[in-house]
C-alpha positions, 0 to 999 in steps of 0.5 A: 615276946615272941608270939606263933599263932594259927588263924583259923578262919572260915566264910560262913555255915554251910546252908542247912547247917547252921545249927551245927554250925553253933554247936560245933563253934561253943564246944570248939571254944570249950576246947579251947579254953581248956587248953588255955587253962592248960598251959598248952596255949598261952591265948585265944580270940574268936571274931566276927566279921561284919558283913564286907562283901569277901569270903572271910567271916571270922576267925578264932587267932589261937596264940601259943610258942612254936613247939605247944602251937606244933603240938595242939594243930597235930594232936587229934582234938584239933585234927578232930575239930579241923576236920568237922569243920569242913562238914558244916562251914564254907572256906574254913581253914587254918594258917600259921603265922606270926605276931607280937615280936616275930613281925619285926624278927620276920620283917628284919629278914624280909629286908636283909633279903632283898636284892641290891 
C-alpha cells in the first residue's frame, strides 16, 4: 500500500505554557481520532521521544492517501490546530513525507536520476 504522511513535530512546551500544551494535545488527538473514524485519514500515531539533547521532543505521524492528506492539511480545523501549537510549543511544524511502498518508489526515482 502506498502511504503519504504528515509529520507534525515539536521540541517542547514553551516554559509556563505546559498546561496549554497538555490540553491542546488531548484536543488534537481527539480531532485526529474523529478524522480517522470518519475515514478522512487512515491512521495517526503520537510519539514522545526520550531525552537526547536534540531539538525534537515528539511528533504525530498522520497517514492518509494524497488527496485526503491535502484536504486535511488545508482544512480550517487543521490550520487552527497548527496555529494554536505555535502559541505554546517551541519548534512546532508539519511536513509531508512518504512511507510504505512510496519509499521504494521514491528511491527508484532517485537512483534513476543519479548522474552517470
